[in-house]
C-alpha positions as CSV (number, residue, x, y, z in Angstrom):
1,M,21.4,36.1,-38.8
2,N,20.0,33.3,-37.2
3,S,20.7,32.6,-33.7
4,P,23.2,29.8,-32.6
5,F,20.8,28.6,-30.2
6,V,17.9,27.7,-32.4
7,N,19.8,27.0,-35.7
8,F,20.7,23.5,-35.2
9,K,19.5,19.8,-36.2
10,L,19.8,17.0,-34.2
11,K,21.6,13.6,-35.5
12,P,19.6,10.7,-35.9
13,G,21.0,9.1,-32.7
14,I,20.5,12.1,-30.6
15,S,16.8,12.0,-31.6
16,R,16.5,8.6,-30.6
17,S,17.9,9.0,-27.6
18,L,15.4,11.8,-26.7
19,T,12.8,9.3,-27.6
20,S,14.1,6.8,-25.2
21,A,14.5,9.1,-22.4
22,A,11.1,10.3,-22.8
23,L,9.8,6.8,-22.6
24,L,11.6,6.3,-19.6
25,L,10.5,9.3,-17.7
26,S,6.9,8.9,-18.5
27,T,6.9,5.1,-17.3
28,A,9.2,6.1,-14.0
29,A,6.5,8.5,-13.4
30,L,3.5,6.3,-13.5
31,I,5.5,3.7,-11.3
32,N,6.1,6.3,-8.7
33,A,2.6,7.4,-8.7
34,G,1.7,4.2,-7.6
35,E,5.0,3.3,-5.0
36,S,5.5,6.9,-3.4
37,K,5.4,7.6,0.1
38,A,1.7,8.4,1.3
39,A,1.1,10.0,4.3
40,G,-0.3,7.9,7.3
41,F,-2.2,8.8,10.3
42,E,-2.3,7.1,14.0
43,C,-5.0,6.9,16.4
44,F,-5.4,6.1,20.3
45,L,-6.8,2.6,21.0
46,S,-9.0,4.0,23.5
47,S,-10.9,6.5,20.9
48,L,-11.1,4.3,17.8
49,S,-14.5,5.8,16.7
50,T,-12.9,8.5,15.2
51,C,-10.1,6.8,13.5
52,G,-9.6,6.5,9.9
53,G,-8.5,8.2,6.7
54,L,-7.2,8.0,3.2
55,V,-3.3,6.8,2.9
56,G,-2.7,6.9,-0.8
57,D,-5.4,5.2,-2.6
58,K,-6.3,3.1,0.7
59,N,-9.2,4.1,2.5
60,F,-9.2,2.8,6.2
61,T,-12.7,3.2,7.8
62,N,-14.7,1.7,10.8
63,F,-12.1,0.7,13.3
64,S,-13.3,-0.7,16.4
65,L,-11.9,-2.8,19.2
66,T,-13.5,-5.4,21.7
67,G,-12.6,-7.5,24.4
68,Y,-9.6,-5.9,25.5
69,T,-9.0,-2.5,27.4
70,P,-5.8,-0.9,26.0
71,G,-3.4,1.1,27.9
72,S,-3.7,5.0,27.8
73,M,-0.8,5.1,25.4
74,S,-1.6,2.1,23.0
75,K,-2.2,3.4,19.5
76,I,-2.8,2.2,15.7
77,F,-0.3,3.1,13.2
78,V,-1.5,3.3,9.6
79,D,1.4,4.0,6.9
80,E,2.6,3.1,3.4
81,F,5.9,2.8,1.9
82,D,7.1,1.3,-1.6
83,G,3.8,-0.1,-2.3
84,V,3.0,-1.7,1.1
85,W,0.4,-0.3,3.4
86,T,0.7,-1.4,7.0
87,V,-1.6,-1.4,10.0
88,T,0.6,-1.9,13.4
89,T,-1.5,-2.1,16.5
90,D,1.2,-1.2,19.5
91,F,0.3,-2.0,23.1
92,N,2.0,0.5,25.3
93,P,2.6,-0.9,28.1
94,D,2.4,-4.5,26.6
95,T,-0.5,-6.6,27.4
96,T,-0.8,-8.4,30.7
97,G,-2.7,-11.3,31.8
98,S,-4.9,-13.6,29.7
99,L,-6.9,-11.9,26.9
100,N,-8.9,-12.5,23.8
101,G,-9.5,-9.4,22.0
102,T,-10.9,-8.4,18.4
103,L,-9.7,-5.5,16.0
104,K,-12.1,-4.9,13.2
105,Y,-11.7,-2.3,10.2
106,N,-12.4,-2.1,6.5
107,V,-9.8,-1.0,3.9
108,A,-10.8,-0.2,0.3
109,I,-8.8,0.9,-2.7
110,V,-10.4,4.2,-4.0
111,G,-9.4,6.3,-7.3
112,T,-6.9,3.8,-8.9
113,P,-7.2,0.7,-11.0
114,Y,-5.0,-1.1,-8.5
115,T,-6.2,-4.3,-6.7
116,F,-5.0,-5.8,-3.8
117,K,-2.3,-8.5,-4.0
118,Q,-1.5,-10.0,-0.7
119,T,-2.1,-9.7,2.9
120,E,0.2,-10.7,5.6
121,V,0.2,-10.9,9.5
122,S,3.0,-10.7,12.0
123,L,3.3,-10.4,16.0
124,S,5.8,-9.6,18.5
125,G,5.8,-10.4,22.0
126,F,7.2,-12.6,24.8
127,A,6.0,-16.0,23.5
128,T,6.8,-19.5,22.8
129,T,5.8,-21.2,19.5
130,G,2.0,-20.5,19.1
131,N,1.5,-18.1,22.3
132,P,0.3,-15.5,22.2
133,L,-1.7,-16.4,18.9
134,L,-2.7,-13.9,16.3
135,T,-5.4,-15.0,13.9
136,S,-6.5,-12.6,11.4
137,T,-9.8,-13.5,9.4
138,I,-10.0,-11.1,6.1
139,T,-13.3,-11.2,4.3
140,G,-12.9,-9.6,0.5
141,I,-14.2,-10.1,-2.9
142,D,-12.1,-13.1,-3.7
143,G,-14.2,-15.8,-5.5
144,G,-16.9,-14.8,-2.9
145,N,-14.7,-16.9,-0.3
146,A,-13.8,-16.0,3.0
147,F,-10.2,-17.0,4.1
148,I,-7.9,-17.0,7.2
149,A,-4.2,-15.7,7.2
150,D,-3.0,-17.4,11.0
151,V,0.5,-15.9,12.0
152,N,1.7,-19.2,13.2
153,T,0.5,-21.5,10.4
154,S,-0.1,-19.2,7.1
155,P,0.6,-16.0,7.5
156,V,0.3,-14.6,3.9
157,K,-2.8,-14.7,1.9
158,T,-2.4,-14.2,-1.8
159,Y,-5.5,-12.9,-3.7
160,A,-6.6,-14.6,-7.0
161,N,-9.3,-11.9,-8.2
162,N,-9.7,-8.4,-8.7
163,T,-10.3,-7.7,-4.9
164,K,-10.6,-3.9,-4.1
165,S,-12.2,-4.0,-0.9
166,I,-12.1,-6.1,2.3
167,T,-13.2,-6.4,6.0
168,V,-10.8,-7.3,8.6
169,S,-11.6,-9.0,11.6
170,Q,-8.3,-9.6,13.8
171,Q,-8.4,-11.7,16.8
172,F,-5.2,-11.8,19.3
173,T,-4.9,-14.0,22.4
174,A,-2.3,-14.2,24.7
175,S,-2.3,-16.4,28.0
176,S,-0.7,-15.3,31.1
177,P,2.3,-14.7,32.1
178,R,2.8,-14.0,28.1
179,R,2.7,-10.4,26.8
180,L,1.8,-9.3,23.5
181,A,4.0,-6.2,22.5
182,S,2.3,-5.4,18.7
183,F,1.0,-7.1,15.8
184,T,0.7,-5.9,12.1
185,T,-1.3,-6.3,9.0
186,S,0.3,-5.4,5.6
187,F,-1.2,-5.1,2.4
188,S,0.4,-5.0,-1.1
189,Q,-1.2,-4.4,-4.3
190,E,-1.5,-5.6,-7.8
191,V,-0.3,-3.0,-10.7
192,P,-2.6,-3.3,-13.8
193,G,-1.0,-4.5,-16.9
194,P,-1.9,-1.7,-19.3
195,L,0.1,1.0,-17.4
196,P,3.4,0.3,-19.1
197,L,1.5,0.5,-22.7
198,L,0.2,3.9,-21.6
199,G,3.5,5.0,-20.7
200,A,4.5,4.2,-23.6
201,A,1.9,5.9,-25.8
202,A,2.5,9.1,-23.5
203,A,6.0,9.1,-24.1
204,F,5.7,8.6,-27.9
205,G,3.3,11.7,-28.0
206,F,5.6,13.8,-26.2
207,S,8.8,12.6,-28.5
208,R,6.7,13.6,-31.4
209,R,5.8,17.0,-30.0
210,L,9.4,17.5,-29.2
211,R,10.7,16.6,-32.6
212,S,8.0,19.0,-34.3
213,R,9.3,21.9,-32.3
214,I,13.2,21.0,-33.1
215,K,12.0,20.9,-37.0
216,T,10.3,24.5,-36.5
217,S,13.1,25.9,-35.0
218,A,15.5,24.7,-37.3
219,A,13.6,25.9,-40.2
220,A,13.3,29.5,-39.1
């Protein structure tokens, strides 16, 4: 006697549902692989020579700070959430007096087909319009041209080409008695077009194998 647990046949509607479910699961897995939360890191501004690391598929290296002596608890925080990478420079305590400093580092995409899409700069502090001023100059493989993202005039830069590595040179200034609390640079990425097709192909192959197993079980 055949076991009731293996001797059954799927109706066409159920088979189509399984195919659709496999497609959705495969596509979702590929999307989540690019957007899931990645572990970040933090460094004291006073010891940037040892700062750096891989966050998701973004490798942050060669941090340096010139023109400003930070407080003992001032830090850099590098993190990622939902496909956006952030580098936050936090002054603890806030800056005092007039200052003109520069933060530099490199960031490169490794191990994935993604490319940079946009860079955005922002700051927080006690300031009137345009003061303190944060200027971020990021040179990358974007048609071979350097560009400027200025927090007070044009804070967002959209990449035109397949940029995978950039060098950040971020100048921050404040005039006494203004105080600068922190500034942040964020990076978003471009998802390559072929990935959904790959997901569909993977789902199709999975559904074929599933139907083959069901037919084998039904014929037993």
